[in-house]
Backbone and ligand atoms as CSV (ligand in chain L), in Angstrom:
chain,resi,resn,atom,element,x,y,z
A,1,UNK,N,N,-14.554,-6.849,-20.311
A,1,UNK,CA,C,-14.600,-5.899,-19.170
A,1,UNK,C,C,-15.335,-4.630,-19.592
A,2,UNK,N,N,-16.342,-4.258,-18.847
A,2,UNK,CA,C,-17.144,-3.098,-19.239
A,2,UNK,C,C,-16.543,-1.784,-18.727
A,3,UNK,N,N,-16.946,-0.713,-19.362
A,3,UNK,CA,C,-16.486,0.609,-18.970
A,3,UNK,C,C,-16.974,0.938,-17.550
A,4,UNK,N,N,-18.220,0.513,-17.276
A,4,UNK,CA,C,-18.800,0.758,-15.952
A,4,UNK,C,C,-17.980,0.076,-14.858
A,5,UNK,N,N,-17.519,-1.125,-15.181
A,5,UNK,CA,C,-16.708,-1.860,-14.201
A,5,UNK,C,C,-15.398,-1.119,-13.930
A,6,UNK,N,N,-14.758,-0.668,-14.972
A,6,UNK,CA,C,-13.498,0.062,-14.807
A,6,UNK,C,C,-13.716,1.351,-14.017
A,7,UNK,N,N,-14.847,2.028,-14.289
A,7,UNK,CA,C,-15.149,3.258,-13.540
A,7,UNK,C,C,-15.345,2.960,-12.055
A,8,UNK,N,N,-15.980,1.809,-11.810
A,8,UNK,CA,C,-16.203,1.404,-10.418
A,8,UNK,C,C,-14.856,1.148,-9.731
A,9,UNK,N,N,-13.950,0.474,-10.435
A,9,UNK,CA,C,-12.633,0.194,-9.881
A,9,UNK,C,C,-11.838,1.479,-9.675
A,10,UNK,N,N,-12.021,2.417,-10.613
A,10,UNK,CA,C,-11.311,3.693,-10.514
A,10,UNK,C,C,-11.740,4.438,-9.242
A,11,UNK,N,N,-13.054,4.423,-8.978
A,11,UNK,CA,C,-13.571,5.090,-7.783
A,11,UNK,C,C,-13.012,4.423,-6.522
A,12,UNK,N,N,-12.986,3.089,-6.531
A,12,UNK,CA,C,-12.445,2.349,-5.394
A,12,UNK,C,C,-10.968,2.668,-5.180
A,13,UNK,N,N,-10.238,2.728,-6.293
A,13,UNK,CA,C,-8.800,3.006,-6.208
A,13,UNK,C,C,-8.533,4.419,-5.687
A,14,UNK,N,N,-9.359,5.366,-6.114
A,14,UNK,CA,C,-9.187,6.743,-5.635
A,14,UNK,C,C,-9.408,6.827,-4.134
A,15,UNK,N,N,-10.415,6.099,-3.665
A,15,UNK,CA,C,-10.699,6.080,-2.224
A,15,UNK,C,C,-9.527,5.459,-1.469
A,16,UNK,N,N,-9.028,4.358,-2.035
A,16,UNK,CA,C,-7.904,3.647,-1.439
A,16,UNK,C,C,-6.658,4.539,-1.398
A,17,UNK,N,N,-6.449,5.276,-2.463
A,17,UNK,CA,C,-5.298,6.177,-2.540
A,17,UNK,C,C,-5.371,7.224,-1.419
A,18,UNK,N,N,-6.557,7.815,-1.248
A,18,UNK,CA,C,-6.740,8.829,-0.208
A,18,UNK,C,C,-6.515,8.226,1.184
A,19,UNK,N,N,-7.081,7.027,1.406
A,19,UNK,CA,C,-6.953,6.369,2.697
A,19,UNK,C,C,-5.476,6.076,3.014
A,20,UNK,N,N,-4.751,5.565,2.020
A,20,UNK,CA,C,-3.348,5.224,2.239
A,20,UNK,C,C,-2.517,6.472,2.514
A,21,UNK,N,N,-2.769,7.534,1.747
A,21,UNK,CA,C,-2.032,8.784,1.957
A,21,UNK,C,C,-2.258,9.314,3.373
A,22,UNK,N,N,-3.533,9.271,3.815
A,22,UNK,CA,C,-3.868,9.735,5.165
A,22,UNK,C,C,-3.148,8.901,6.213
A,23,UNK,N,N,-3.159,7.584,6.009
A,23,UNK,CA,C,-2.533,6.698,6.985
A,23,UNK,C,C,-1.038,6.936,7.072
A,24,UNK,N,N,-0.408,7.130,5.916
A,24,UNK,CA,C,1.035,7.375,5.894
A,24,UNK,C,C,1.355,8.699,6.595
A,25,UNK,N,N,0.542,9.721,6.318
A,25,UNK,CA,C,0.745,11.014,6.958
A,25,UNK,C,C,0.614,10.889,8.476
A,26,UNK,N,N,-0.408,10.167,8.903
A,26,UNK,CA,C,-0.624,9.984,10.338
A,26,UNK,C,C,0.546,9.252,10.986
A,27,UNK,N,N,0.992,8.202,10.329
A,27,UNK,CA,C,2.113,7.424,10.854
A,27,UNK,C,C,3.343,8.300,11.029
A,28,UNK,N,N,3.597,9.140,10.034
A,28,UNK,CA,C,4.782,9.994,10.082
A,28,UNK,C,C,4.668,11.001,11.220
A,29,UNK,N,N,3.447,11.467,11.468
A,29,UNK,CA,C,3.251,12.442,12.549
A,29,UNK,C,C,3.403,11.794,13.917
A,30,UNK,N,N,2.984,10.511,13.999
A,30,UNK,CA,C,3.056,9.811,15.275
A,30,UNK,C,C,4.470,9.370,15.628
A,31,UNK,N,N,5.290,9.166,14.621
A,31,UNK,CA,C,6.629,8.662,14.856
A,31,UNK,C,C,7.439,9.636,15.714
A,32,UNK,N,N,7.838,9.210,16.919
A,32,UNK,CA,C,8.573,10.119,17.807
A,32,UNK,C,C,9.886,10.594,17.210
A,33,UNK,N,N,10.481,9.784,16.342
A,33,UNK,CA,C,11.777,10.150,15.769
A,33,UNK,C,C,11.630,11.209,14.675
A,34,UNK,N,N,10.448,11.316,14.113
A,34,UNK,CA,C,10.229,12.312,13.070
A,34,UNK,C,C,9.583,13.587,13.594
A,35,UNK,N,N,9.014,13.500,14.800
A,35,UNK,CA,C,8.280,14.658,15.290
A,35,UNK,C,C,9.201,15.636,16.008
A,36,UNK,N,N,8.867,16.902,15.947
A,36,UNK,CA,C,9.734,17.927,16.518
A,36,UNK,C,C,9.489,18.093,18.018
A,37,UNK,N,N,8.303,17.696,18.495
A,37,UNK,CA,C,8.048,17.803,19.940
A,37,UNK,C,C,8.102,16.428,20.624
A,38,UNK,N,N,9.278,15.789,20.537
A,38,UNK,CA,C,9.460,14.442,21.063
A,38,UNK,C,C,9.746,14.444,22.566
A,39,UNK,N,N,9.619,15.584,23.215
A,39,UNK,CA,C,9.903,15.718,24.655
A,39,UNK,C,C,9.056,14.762,25.500
A,40,UNK,N,N,7.803,14.643,25.187
A,40,UNK,CA,C,6.865,13.898,26.035
A,40,UNK,C,C,7.264,12.438,26.263
A,41,UNK,N,N,7.549,11.708,25.180
A,41,UNK,CA,C,7.839,10.288,25.361
A,41,UNK,C,C,9.299,10.039,25.725
A,42,UNK,N,N,10.196,10.896,25.288
A,42,UNK,CA,C,11.618,10.666,25.502
A,42,UNK,C,C,12.086,11.087,26.891
A,43,UNK,N,N,11.328,11.909,27.564
A,43,UNK,CA,C,11.779,12.447,28.840
A,43,UNK,C,C,11.477,11.536,30.023
A,44,UNK,N,N,10.968,10.350,29.746
A,44,UNK,CA,C,10.605,9.433,30.831
A,44,UNK,C,C,11.828,8.780,31.487
A,45,UNK,N,N,13.000,9.030,30.968
A,45,UNK,CA,C,14.203,8.446,31.554
A,45,UNK,C,C,14.981,7.703,30.501
A,46,UNK,N,N,16.233,7.406,30.825
A,46,UNK,CA,C,17.050,6.728,29.816
A,46,UNK,C,C,17.229,5.249,30.136
A,47,UNK,N,N,16.190,4.678,30.698
A,47,UNK,CA,C,16.165,3.249,30.957
A,47,UNK,C,C,16.370,2.491,29.647
A,48,UNK,N,N,17.244,1.484,29.672
A,48,UNK,CA,C,17.587,0.769,28.442
A,48,UNK,C,C,16.393,0.031,27.835
A,49,UNK,N,N,15.556,-0.534,28.709
A,49,UNK,CA,C,14.383,-1.272,28.230
A,49,UNK,C,C,13.447,-0.333,27.474
A,50,UNK,N,N,13.259,0.842,28.038
A,50,UNK,CA,C,12.411,1.842,27.383
A,50,UNK,C,C,12.957,2.212,26.020
A,51,UNK,N,N,14.259,2.410,25.974
A,51,UNK,CA,C,14.895,2.801,24.723
A,51,UNK,C,C,14.742,1.698,23.694
A,52,UNK,N,N,14.907,0.443,24.149
A,52,UNK,CA,C,14.785,-0.695,23.246
A,52,UNK,C,C,13.357,-0.823,22.740
A,53,UNK,N,N,12.407,-0.653,23.650
A,53,UNK,CA,C,10.999,-0.744,23.272
A,53,UNK,C,C,10.652,0.335,22.266
A,54,UNK,N,N,11.215,1.502,22.495
A,54,UNK,CA,C,10.935,2.614,21.594
A,54,UNK,C,C,11.542,2.359,20.218
A,55,UNK,N,N,12.742,1.753,20.231
A,55,UNK,CA,C,13.406,1.436,18.973
A,55,UNK,C,C,12.601,0.389,18.217
A,56,UNK,N,N,12.071,-0.596,18.934
A,56,UNK,CA,C,11.254,-1.630,18.303
A,56,UNK,C,C,9.986,-1.032,17.728
A,57,UNK,N,N,9.360,-0.166,18.498
A,57,UNK,CA,C,8.140,0.499,18.025
A,57,UNK,C,C,8.441,1.282,16.753
A,58,UNK,N,N,9.614,1.920,16.761
A,58,UNK,CA,C,10.007,2.695,15.583
A,58,UNK,C,C,10.198,1.770,14.383
A,59,UNK,N,N,10.827,0.598,14.619
A,59,UNK,CA,C,11.034,-0.380,13.552
A,59,UNK,C,C,9.700,-0.871,12.987
A,60,UNK,N,N,8.777,-1.243,13.895
A,60,UNK,CA,C,7.453,-1.719,13.487
A,60,UNK,C,C,6.771,-0.691,12.615
A,61,UNK,N,N,6.873,0.548,13.054
A,61,UNK,CA,C,6.231,1.639,12.347
A,61,UNK,C,C,6.826,1.822,10.958
A,62,UNK,N,N,8.151,1.665,10.909
A,62,UNK,CA,C,8.871,1.795,9.643
A,62,UNK,C,C,8.394,0.718,8.669
A,63,UNK,N,N,8.267,-0.504,9.174
A,63,UNK,CA,C,7.817,-1.627,8.335
A,63,UNK,C,C,6.406,-1.372,7.827
A,64,UNK,N,N,5.537,-0.921,8.734
A,64,UNK,CA,C,4.152,-0.621,8.380
A,64,UNK,C,C,4.096,0.494,7.333
A,65,UNK,N,N,4.909,1.513,7.579
A,65,UNK,CA,C,4.954,2.646,6.665
A,65,UNK,C,C,5.411,2.206,5.278
A,66,UNK,N,N,6.424,1.340,5.236
A,66,UNK,CA,C,6.919,0.869,3.949
A,66,UNK,C,C,5.883,0.026,3.226
A,67,UNK,N,N,5.139,-0.785,3.987
A,67,UNK,CA,C,4.131,-1.618,3.332
A,67,UNK,C,C,2.987,-0.758,2.810
A,68,UNK,N,N,2.651,0.311,3.550
A,68,UNK,CA,C,1.612,1.231,3.078
A,68,UNK,C,C,2.077,1.962,1.826
A,69,UNK,N,N,3.356,2.331,1.810
A,69,UNK,CA,C,3.881,3.032,0.637
A,69,UNK,C,C,3.916,2.116,-0.581
A,70,UNK,N,N,4.204,0.847,-0.347
A,70,UNK,CA,C,4.204,-0.127,-1.448
A,70,UNK,C,C,2.784,-0.285,-1.995
A,71,UNK,N,N,1.802,-0.343,-1.073
A,71,UNK,CA,C,0.399,-0.442,-1.497
A,71,UNK,C,C,-0.005,0.779,-2.307
A,72,UNK,N,N,0.434,1.944,-1.829
A,72,UNK,CA,C,0.101,3.195,-2.510
A,72,UNK,C,C,0.672,3.201,-3.923
A,73,UNK,N,N,1.888,2.685,-4.072
A,73,UNK,CA,C,2.501,2.616,-5.414
A,73,UNK,C,C,1.689,1.703,-6.327
A,74,UNK,N,N,1.197,0.579,-5.766
A,74,UNK,CA,C,0.362,-0.340,-6.556
A,74,UNK,C,C,-0.919,0.348,-7.011
A,75,UNK,N,N,-1.537,1.076,-6.063
A,75,UNK,CA,C,-2.792,1.764,-6.365
A,75,UNK,C,C,-2.560,2.837,-7.438
A,76,UNK,N,N,-1.466,3.591,-7.281
A,76,UNK,CA,C,-1.163,4.644,-8.261
A,76,UNK,C,C,-0.862,4.036,-9.629
A,77,UNK,N,N,-0.198,2.884,-9.618
A,77,UNK,CA,C,0.095,2.186,-10.872
A,77,UNK,C,C,-1.183,1.773,-11.573
A,78,UNK,N,N,-2.151,1.281,-10.776
A,78,UNK,CA,C,-3.428,0.851,-11.343
A,78,UNK,C,C,-4.172,2.042,-11.944
A,79,UNK,N,N,-4.153,3.180,-11.241
A,79,UNK,CA,C,-4.819,4.383,-11.750
A,79,UNK,C,C,-4.162,4.850,-13.053
A,80,UNK,N,N,-2.848,4.674,-13.122
A,80,UNK,CA,C,-2.127,5.058,-14.324
A,80,UNK,C,C,-2.536,4.150,-15.481
A,81,UNK,N,N,-2.712,2.851,-15.169
A,81,UNK,CA,C,-3.133,1.914,-16.223
A,81,UNK,C,C,-4.544,2.239,-16.708
A,82,UNK,N,N,-5.386,2.711,-15.778
A,82,UNK,CA,C,-6.737,3.105,-16.193
A,82,UNK,C,C,-6.650,4.260,-17.187
A,83,UNK,N,N,-5.812,5.251,-16.880
A,83,UNK,CA,C,-5.728,6.417,-17.759
A,83,UNK,C,C,-5.086,6.067,-19.095
A,84,UNK,N,N,-4.267,5.028,-19.114
A,84,UNK,CA,C,-3.632,4.596,-20.371
A,84,UNK,C,C,-4.503,3.618,-21.134
A,85,UNK,N,N,-5.546,3.123,-20.449
A,85,UNK,CA,C,-6.436,2.174,-21.112
A,85,UNK,C,C,-5.938,0.739,-21.082
A,86,UNK,N,N,-4.957,0.466,-20.246
A,86,UNK,CA,C,-4.430,-0.900,-20.174
A,86,UNK,C,C,-4.863,-1.615,-18.895
A,87,UNK,N,N,-5.751,-0.974,-18.158
A,87,UNK,CA,C,-6.190,-1.559,-16.886
A,87,UNK,C,C,-6.922,-2.878,-17.084
A,88,UNK,N,N,-6.665,-3.821,-16.182
A,88,UNK,CA,C,-7.398,-5.090,-16.211
A,88,UNK,C,C,-6.750,-6.138,-17.104
A,89,UNK,N,N,-5.565,-5.799,-17.648
A,89,UNK,CA,C,-4.846,-6.753,-18.475
A,89,UNK,C,C,-3.600,-7.214,-17.721
A,90,UNK,N,N,-3.365,-8.503,-17.738
A,90,UNK,CA,C,-2.206,-9.055,-17.038
A,90,UNK,C,C,-0.915,-8.551,-17.651
A,91,UNK,N,N,0.000,-8.073,-16.798
A,91,UNK,CA,C,1.239,-7.505,-17.331
A,91,UNK,C,C,2.209,-8.584,-17.827
A,92,UNK,N,N,1.918,-9.844,-17.486
A,92,UNK,CA,C,2.819,-10.921,-17.924
A,92,UNK,C,C,2.327,-11.628,-19.179
A,93,UNK,N,N,1.026,-11.972,-19.195
A,93,UNK,CA,C,0.533,-12.764,-20.327
A,93,UNK,C,C,-0.449,-12.004,-21.216
A,94,UNK,N,N,-0.755,-10.726,-20.857
A,94,UNK,CA,C,-1.649,-9.887,-21.671
A,94,UNK,C,C,-3.103,-10.352,-21.723
A,95,UNK,N,N,-3.451,-11.307,-20.882
A,95,UNK,CA,C,-4.844,-11.746,-20.852
A,95,UNK,C,C,-5.625,-10.852,-19.890
A,96,UNK,N,N,-6.950,-10.870,-20.044
A,96,UNK,CA,C,-7.789,-10.080,-19.159
A,96,UNK,C,C,-7.785,-10.692,-17.752
A,97,UNK,N,N,-7.685,-9.851,-16.742
A,97,UNK,CA,C,-7.734,-10.330,-15.359
A,97,UNK,C,C,-9.210,-10.501,-14.969
A,98,UNK,N,N,-9.525,-11.585,-14.278
A,98,UNK,CA,C,-10.915,-11.847,-13.892
A,98,UNK,C,C,-11.476,-10.700,-13.051
A,99,UNK,N,N,-12.731,-10.332,-13.339
A,99,UNK,CA,C,-13.348,-9.220,-12.595
A,99,UNK,C,C,-13.422,-9.514,-11.103
A,100,UNK,N,N,-13.646,-10.773,-10.759
A,100,UNK,CA,C,-13.731,-11.143,-9.342
A,100,UNK,C,C,-12.416,-10.835,-8.626
A,101,UNK,N,N,-11.312,-11.092,-9.328
A,101,UNK,CA,C,-9.995,-10.819,-8.747
A,101,UNK,C,C,-9.789,-9.311,-8.569
A,102,UNK,N,N,-10.215,-8.546,-9.576
A,102,UNK,CA,C,-10.057,-7.093,-9.498
A,102,UNK,C,C,-10.950,-6.499,-8.404
A,103,UNK,N,N,-12.115,-7.108,-8.239
A,103,UNK,CA,C,-13.016,-6.634,-7.199
A,103,UNK,C,C,-12.397,-6.843,-5.817
A,104,UNK,N,N,-11.725,-7.983,-5.669
A,104,UNK,CA,C,-11.095,-8.309,-4.390
A,104,UNK,C,C,-9.844,-7.458,-4.169
A,105,UNK,N,N,-9.154,-7.167,-5.271
A,105,UNK,CA,C,-7.924,-6.383,-5.168
A,105,UNK,C,C,-7.785,-5.547,-6.438
A,106,UNK,N,N,-8.391,-4.349,-6.431
A,106,UNK,CA,C,-8.444,-3.513,-7.654
A,106,UNK,C,C,-7.072,-3.150,-8.210
A,107,UNK,N,N,-6.039,-3.204,-7.387
A,107,UNK,CA,C,-4.716,-2.796,-7.876
A,107,UNK,C,C,-3.956,-3.950,-8.531
A,108,UNK,N,N,-4.599,-5.114,-8.664
A,108,UNK,CA,C,-3.939,-6.263,-9.288
A,108,UNK,C,C,-3.441,-5.926,-10.688
A,109,UNK,N,N,-2.212,-6.346,-10.987
A,109,UNK,CA,C,-1.686,-6.079,-12.322
A,109,UNK,C,C,-1.353,-7.376,-13.045
A,110,UNK,N,N,-1.674,-8.516,-12.408
A,110,UNK,CA,C,-1.430,-9.788,-13.075
A,110,UNK,C,C,-2.575,-10.742,-12.774
A,111,UNK,N,N,-2.768,-11.710,-13.672
A,111,UNK,CA,C,-3.850,-12.663,-13.475
A,111,UNK,C,C,-3.464,-13.699,-12.415
A,112,UNK,N,N,-4.429,-14.474,-11.978
A,112,UNK,CA,C,-4.181,-15.440,-10.902
A,112,UNK,C,C,-3.089,-16.439,-11.295
A,113,UNK,N,N,-3.138,-16.921,-12.540
A,113,UNK,CA,C,-2.174,-17.938,-12.991
A,113,UNK,C,C,-0.747,-17.402,-12.934
A,114,UNK,N,N,-0.548,-16.196,-13.468
A,114,UNK,CA,C,0.800,-15.619,-13.485
A,114,UNK,C,C,1.272,-15.313,-12.074
A,115,UNK,N,N,0.354,-14.824,-11.250
A,115,UNK,CA,C,0.696,-14.507,-9.867
A,115,UNK,C,C,1.168,-15.780,-9.154
A,116,UNK,N,N,0.433,-16.857,-9.396
A,116,UNK,CA,C,0.769,-18.140,-8.780
A,116,UNK,C,C,2.148,-18.601,-9.249
A,117,UNK,N,N,2.361,-18.526,-10.539
A,117,UNK,CA,C,3.634,-18.950,-11.116
A,117,UNK,C,C,4.783,-18.137,-10.537
A,118,UNK,N,N,4.559,-16.815,-10.398
A,118,UNK,CA,C,5.601,-15.932,-9.860
A,118,UNK,C,C,5.876,-16.215,-8.399
A,119,UNK,N,N,4.816,-16.511,-7.643
A,119,UNK,CA,C,4.977,-16.775,-6.218
A,119,UNK,C,C,5.771,-18.061,-6.018
A,120,UNK,N,N,5.526,-19.056,-6.872
A,120,UNK,CA,C,6.246,-20.317,-6.766
A,120,UNK,C,C,7.719,-20.131,-7.099
A,121,UNK,N,N,7.993,-19.277,-8.066
A,121,UNK,CA,C,9.376,-18.968,-8.446
A,121,UNK,C,C,10.143,-18.358,-7.281
A,122,UNK,N,N,9.501,-17.437,-6.608
A,122,UNK,CA,C,10.168,-16.674,-5.553
A,122,UNK,C,C,10.304,-17.447,-4.245
L,1,ZN,ZN,ZN,-1.277,-13.595,-16.690
């Protein structure tokens, strides 16, 4: 694995980190339950269907937010591995992760074989 390749992945990861942070911030601002000016959507009436729909929307948003936060943790972990010099090495078998795999998913921390084995286990 070349230094240039790692630098390229680092740049990609930084962009990804910024994008995820922005998305999470936006989601939190849009969430009616977290916003302080929730008058607009909540004042439409206390119809049960509306309330249920709003609760579902809130749930969906929560799930999306959690998945974005999980992605962000992966990206931050990868950046940390770059700074420690352990980036691109499988955390299970210590072998180098294929560049093609890292290109497709720069935050990967395990090689294809280990990932497959782990997925089958779970
Ligand atoms: Zn491995």
